[in-house]
N, C-alpha and C positions, 0 to 999 in steps of 0.2 A: 859289714857295710856294703857287701857286694851288690845287694839288691838295689842300692841307689844308682849303680852304674848300668843296670839292666834297662832295656828299651821301654818296657812297660811303665817304668817310673819317670821316663824322660818328659812326657807331656805334663804330668802333675808338677814336676820341678819347674818346667817352663812357665806354667800357669801361675804358680804361687810366687816364684822368684820375680817374674815381671810385675805381678800385682804389688808385692811389698816394695819393690824398687820404685814403682810409680808413686805409691803413697809416700815413701821417704822423700821423693823429689818434690812433693807438694801438690801433685795432681789430685783434684777432687776424687773422692772415693768411688763415686758412681762411674766416672770416666775410667778410673783405674780398673774397675771390675770389667767394664765393657772392652777396653783395649786388651787386657790380659786374656779375655775370652776369645777375641779375634786372633790373637797371636797363637794361643795354644790350639784353637780350632783349625788354624791354617796348617798344622802338622797332621791333622786327621783327614781334612777335606780340602778341596780347592778353595782359595781365599774368597772368590765370589760366591761360592756355595755357602761357606761359613757365614758371610755377611747376610745373605738372604735368609738362612735358617735362623740366625741370631735375631734378625729383625722380626721374623715370624714369632719367635719365642717371647720376645718382649711384648708384642701385641697380644698374643694368646695368654701370657702370664697376667696381664691386666684385665682380661675379659672374664671377670668374676663378680657376681652379685655381692658376695661377701665383702669385697674390697670397697664397695660404696660406703661402708661404715667409716672408713678412714677419713675421707674429706669432711664428713659430717662431724665426727668427733673432734677433728682439728678445728673446725669453725666454732664448735661449742666451746673448746678450750680457749680460743682467741677471745670470744665474748666474755668468758669468765675472767680472763686475765685483765680485761679492761672494765669489768662490771662491778668492782668493789666487793667481790665475793671473798677474796683473800683476806681483806681487812676484817670482815665479819667473822670469818673462821678463826683468825688470830685472836680476836676478842673472846670468842667462845672457848678457845683453847686455854686462855688465861683463867677462865672460870673453872675449868676442869683440873688443871695442873699448876696453877699459879702459886700454890703454897708449898710446893715440893722444892727442896734444895736444887739449885740450877734451874729455877722456874722458867726463865726466858728461853733457855736451851730446850726444855721440854715443850714449851709453847711452839717453838720453831718446828720441832719434830712432828708434833701432833697436827699442827696446821698443814705441814707438807703432806702428811698422810691423808688428811681429808681433802685438801685442794688437789693433790695429785690423783687421788682416786676419782674425783669429780671430773677433772680436766683430762686425765689419761696422759699427761705430759710431765716428765721430770723437769724439762727445761722451763716450762711455764711455771711450775711450782717453785723452782729455784729462783726465778726472776721475781715473781709476784710476792711470795712469802719472804724470801731473802731480802728483797728491796725494802720491805717494811720493817723486818726484824733487826737488820744490821744497825741502823741508827739507835734503836731502843736498847740493844745489847751494849753498844759502845757507851751510851749514856749511863748505863748501870755498872760500868766498869769491866765488862767482858773484854778479853783480848780479841781484837777484830779477826785475827787469823783463826782462833778457836771457834768463834761464831760462824765464820765462813765454812769451816770444816763440818760443823753440825749441819748447816744448811745443805751443803753439797752431798753429804752421805745420806741424808734423810729424804731428799727430794725424789730419790729413785723408788721409794716405797710405793708410790702411786702407780707404778708400772705392774706391780703384783696385785694391788688391791683394785678390783675392776670398777668401771669398764676400762679396758686397756687395748690400744691399737695393736701392740706387738702380740698380744694373745690371739687376736683375730688372724694375724699373719701366720702364727704358728699353727693354729687350728686348720687353716687352709692348706699349709704346706704338709701337715702330718696326715693328709688324706681325708680332710673334712670331718675331723672329730668335733664333738659338740662344744660350741663356744660357751654355752651356759655352764656346762660341766667344768670347763677350764676356768671360767670366771670364778665359780664358787671355790675351786681348788686353790685360788690365789689368796684368799682372805687370811687364813692362818699363817702361811709363810710371810706374807706382807706385814702382818701385825707383829710377828716375831722379829722381823727385821727392825721395825720401828722401836719396839720395846728394848731390843739389844742396844740400839744407839742411845736410848734414854737411860739405860743402866750405866753405860760408860759416862754419859754426861753427869749423872747423879754423883758418882764417886769423884770425878775430876772437879766438879763445881764445889762439892763439899770440901775437898782438899784446898782449893783456892779461895774458899769462903766468898763465893759470889752471892750477891744479895737475893733474898726471896721477895717476890712481888707483894705489894700491899694487898690486904684482903679486900676484895670488892664488896660494895654494899649490896644489900638484897635487891634494890632497884636496878643496879647495874647488872647483876646476875640474870634477872628476869629479862632485861633489855637485850643483853648480848645473846641470850639463849633464843629469844623470839626472833632476833635478827638473823640468826644462823639457821634456824629450822627450814626456811624455804630453800636454802642452798643444799642442805643435807637431804632434803626430800627428793632431790633429783636422782640420787643414787637409788633410793627406794622405788621411785617410779620406773627407772630404767631397768634395774636388776629384777625388781618385782614383776614387771611386765614380761620380761624374758622368761623367768621361771614359771610364771602363770600361763605361759603360752599365748599371751595377748598379742605379742609381736616378736619378730626375730631380732637378733642382735643388730642386723643392718637397719631394720625399721626403728629400733631403739635409738640408734644414732641420730636419726632425723627427729625423733621425739625430743632428744636431748638438746638439739639446736633450738627447737621451738620453745622448750621450757626455759632454756638459758636466755633466749631473746626476751621473753616475757619478764623474766626475773631482772635482768640487767637494764632493760630499756624502760619497761612499764612500771615495775614495782620499786626497785632500788633507784632507778633513774640516774644511774652513773654513766650511761652511754646515751649520747644524743644521736638522733637520726642522721645528722650530718657526718658522724664518725663511722657509720656503718660501711660506706664504700671502702675506706682505708682498711678496716678490719677484715672485710671480705677479701680484698686484694692480698693482704698478708697471708690469709688462710689459703688462697689459691696458690701463691708462691710456695708455701710450705708443702701443700699437697702435691704440687708438681715435682718437688724434690724427692719426696717420699715415694711417689709412684714410679718415678724414673729409676730410683734405687731398686724398687721391687722388680721392675721390668728387666734391668740388666742382671740382677741376681738370678732371676729365672733362666736367663740365657746362659749364665755361668753354670747353673745347676745342670742344664742340658749338656754343656760341654764336658762337665765332670762325669756325668752318667755315660756319655759316649766314649769317654776315655777309661771307663771301668774303675774310676777312683773310689766310689763307695765299696766296691768288691775288694779292691786292694787294701783299703784301710781296714775293712773287716778282717781280712786275712792277717794283716799285720798285728792288729790288736789281739786276735785269737791266738797268734803265735806267742804272744807275751803271757796271756792267761785267759782262761775261760771262766774265771770267777767274777761274778757281777760286781762285787765290792772293789776289786782291783780295776776292772774296766771303767767303773764310774769315777774312780780316783783319777785315772789317766785322762778320761774325757773332760773332767772338771779342770784339770791343769791346762789341757789344750784350749778349752773355751776361755779360761782366764787370760791366756796369752792372746787368743783371737780377739777378745773384747778390748784389749789395749789398742789394737790397730784398726778395728772395724766397727762400724755402727751396728746397733742391735738388729735392725730390720734385715739388712743383707746377710748378717751372720746367721740369723734364724733361717732365712730362705736357702742359704747355701749349705749349711752344715746339718740341718735337720734330716735331709734325705741320706746323709752319710751315717750319722750316729744313731738315729731312731731305729732302723732295722736291727742294728747290733744289739741294742739293749732290750728291744721287744722279744728278740729270739732267746734272750736269757731270762725272760719272764717279767720284765719291768712294764708297768702301765705307761702308755703314751701320755696320759694326763700328768702323771708324776714326773716323767722325764721333761715334759714341757715346762712345768713350774721350776724344776731344777735348772734347766737351760736358761730360762728368762731371768731367774734370780742371779745366776752366774754372770750373764752378760750385762745385767744392771750395774755390776761393780765396775765394768769397763767404762761406764759413763762418767766415773769419778777419776779416771786416770788419763794422763796425757799419752799420745799426742792428739787423739780424736775425742777425748772425753767432753762432750758438749755441756753436760751439767757442771763439770769442773770449771770450764771457762766462763760460763754464765754466772756461776757463784762468785768467781774472782771479780767479774765485771761489776756486779751489783754491790759488792762489799768494798771494792777498791783495794783489795789485798793482792799482792803479787803472787804468782804461781809458786815460786820457790819458797815463799813464807808459809805456804799452806800445806806442804807435804808432811812436815813433822807433826802438826796438830791432827792430821787425818789418820796417822798410823794406828792409834788405839781403836778408832772406828773401823778401820779395815780389818783389824783382828777379829772384832765381834761379827763383822759381816761374813768373814770366812768361816768362823765357828758356826754361825747360823746356817750358812750354805751347807756345811758338813751335816748338820742335823736334818735339814730338809732333804738332802740326798739320801741319807741312810735310814730315815724314819718315814716310810711312805705315807703313814696315816696322817702326818701333818698336812699333806696335800689332799689326801683322799677322804679324810674324815667327813667334811661337810658335803661333798658330792654323794657319798654313800648314805649319809644321814637323810639327804633329800631325795634319795632314790634315783639319782642321775646316772 
């Protein structure tokens, strides 16, 4: 442990100790990142110089055309959240899986997969789908804590099934890799995540003898399917347009806003024009939070690079082993711990420059690593103290946090097993991109 006492490790210890102390004291994570950057930077440069350079890094970190996709996708997600899309996807899910044991649990998972992929937000999926499903499941005799556990652990699937804001952030941080390739790489892992949760639900629901939904009539099947098709077509338009080269991922986000506006306001008529200012304001507030997180994370990445932290971590990991299997195991454990305390976006921005060079030097594809990293950090959204999906799931279901931990454990196990498969079977991520020649 003598290396901990050496001067070269002093600045990293100051940076991360101050960061986790501030988070523990309840300081918002964006301010915790910024303050710990200034504190650690003050040991490398004069404080006024550190403040000037940090400000410049925040500004230049946000000066990217690709980041324009984030506010557009956030606005599209807000329109979807209020536009009646969740209800139609839930009805369509009942048509698909309503006759399987644990049917309402399967409906919850499938609706989260579809809504999350369309909106690109785990929190929006947890709120919209969970808010609708919780009363239905309670009425059918489901334990509210169990229902909330299904909702919380399945809402994160939409972050792997594109379009996804965090994938855009990773692509930018990883040196401008193809967003389209990353999007396609997420389909199989995201689907596996959802199927794993459904498998756990199947066995638990069968053991507890939860009821199966009534068989819908042919007229209802046709109605629910036709109602859902316009919502599902948005993914076809956005992803299809990107793959066909009609527009970029950033331009696709603007198309998504227009499509969602027409769908929610003009076709479904669930949103009135008088509601639009409030929806836009909420989207602006969310965007400002996300972009500020990105800015301060870029500043912290600069401070870490200036302190040679990526090099030191590389040396430390290589001193343990130069075997990719062992290195990936260590990185996964570290990311699982990081995900408990840090939101996905800053975690991707800060730790991608540290871990990506290590794994690529050992022959790992940056696309494969990106999917592994995003999958891993998704699990952190379901864990306290900063798990946003967890707290939203508790809120919409009315279940206390302490009552939710035990029902979530079987789902955590399957998430970790699936993460292991995605980590060590590269073709789960690379099959579709290779098939499409990306």
